[in-house]
N, C-alpha and C positions, 0 to 999 in steps of 0.2 A: 415233406420229408427233406431234410438237409443232407445232401450227399457229400461225404468226404471220404475219398479213396486214397490209398497210398500204395506205392511200390517201393522197391529198393532205392530207386533214383528219383521218383516223381511224387508230387502232391497233386491231387485232382480234386478241386473244390469249386463251389459256386462262384460265378463272376460277381463283381460289384462295380459301382461307378468309379471306384479307385483304379480299376483296370482299364478305364476308357482310353487313355493315351496309348497303352500297349496294344489294345485291340484295334484302335484306329491305325496304328503303324502296321499291324499285321494285315489289315484289310487294304492298306494302301500300297503294298508291295506288288510290283508287276509280276514277279515270279509266282506268288501265291494266288494271284488273280487269274492266271492263265487258264485254269480248269474250274474256276468258280463262277457260278451264275449270279452271284450277288453284285459283282462289279466293284470298281474302286469308288469309294464315297467321294462326293464333291467337296465335303468339308467334315470337320469333327462333329458338327451338329447332326449330320446324317448318321454317323456311327453311333452317336449318343442315343438317337431314337431306337436304333436296332438293339443296343445294349439294354436300354430301359425296358423294351418289350421282353427280351430274354429274362431279365431280372424279375419282372412281373410274373412271367410264366413259372420261373423257378420257385417263387414264393407262394403260389397257390397251394392251399392245404393238401389237396389231393392232386398234386401236379402230375401232368403227363409229359412234361418237357423239362429236361435237365441240361442246361448249357453250362459247361464247366471250363475252368482254366486249368492248364497244365503248367506246373512250376517245378523247378529243380528243388529237391530236398536239401541239397548242399547250400544253396544261397538264395532260394525263393525267386530265382530268375524266371520271368515269364517265357514260356516255350510256345504256347499256342492254346487252341480251344478244342474241345471235344464235346459231343452232345449225344443224348439218347432221347428219342421222342417215341412215346408209347402210342400204340394203336388202340382200338376198342378192346376193353377188358376180356370179352369172350374169346378173342383170338390169341391173347397172350403173345403179342407181336410188338416189335419196336424197330425203329430205323436209327442207325448211328451215322454220325459224320465227324470229321476232324479237320483241323487246319493248323498247321505248324509254321512258325516263322522259319524262313529259309535258312537262317543261321544254324538251325537245329536239325536239318534234314540229314538223312543217312547216318544217324547215330542210334537208331533203334527206339527213339522216343515215341513215335507214332504206334509202332507195334506194341510196345510195352503198355502205353496208356490205353490202347484199344483192347488189348487182352484183359486188362483190369476192368474196363467197362463191361466187357462181355461177362466176366465173372460176376459182377454186380447184377447185371441183367438176368442171368440165369439163376444164380444162387439166392439173391436177395429179393428181386422182383418176381421170381418164379416164371420168367418168360419161357415160351415154347420155341420161338423163332426170332432171330435178329437179322435185319437186312441192311444192306448198304449199296450205294451205287457210285460209279465214277466214270468219267470220260474215258473212252477206249484208248486215248493217247496218253493217259496219265499212268505211266508205267510204275512210278514210285508208289502210288496209291494201290494199284493192282497188286503189287508185291506185298504190301502191308496186309491187305485183305486175305491174300493167300496164306501168309505166314501165321495169321491167327486162326486158320482153319476154315475160313469161309469158302463156299463153293460158288463158282461162277455159274449162274443158272440161266442167264439169257442176255440178250442185247436188244435195246430199244433204239430204233433208228431216228437220228436227228431230233433228239428230245431236249438237248441242252443248248440254250442260247449263250454261247461263249463269245468273247470279244472277236475271235478269229472266224466266227461263223457257227452254224449249227453242228453239233457233235453227237455222235452215237454215245450211248451209255451202257456200260456193263452192269448187270444186276447180280449182286452177291447175297448169299444168306448162309446162316449156320443155325442148326437146330440144337436144342438143349442136349439131346442124346449124342450128337456129334461132338459137342464141346466137352462133355463129361468123359467121353471115350478117349479123346485126344489129349486131355489135360488131367 
């Protein structure tokens, strides 16, 4: 399934090798690395391996992993990445994550793109539950998850190996019924 989503301001579509430079730049920013377990890549070849793996997973006929780029409708400028990874079909569950270039923080792009991805998950993929997690110190991400209607369900202690040390993780989720009621 080729996923192409759109909002008033954003295009959300599969990544390609043509995006490698922008993705490498995104992964190399200290401010985006602060709450990321991936770490800053040693070189562009390291990023290329990650991108090739995501592309391969995107292209499987019955894919359960969709890693997408977020671009501006106005000028196709690269804003960041967003993904949805499906769990076992019986559970109709998925996990989402996102990572935006710091030049685009605090402009509503993360909330807008995540809201559109939740619509896709619930309306097109017929999911029952969508989850996300974030470091407890990541106030921006916590706010995004709350804005789209996700509920903080718990806290895992020292589960994230971040550059500054082990961090606790907040666990968020939203059910299809919650999403349809609020939207």
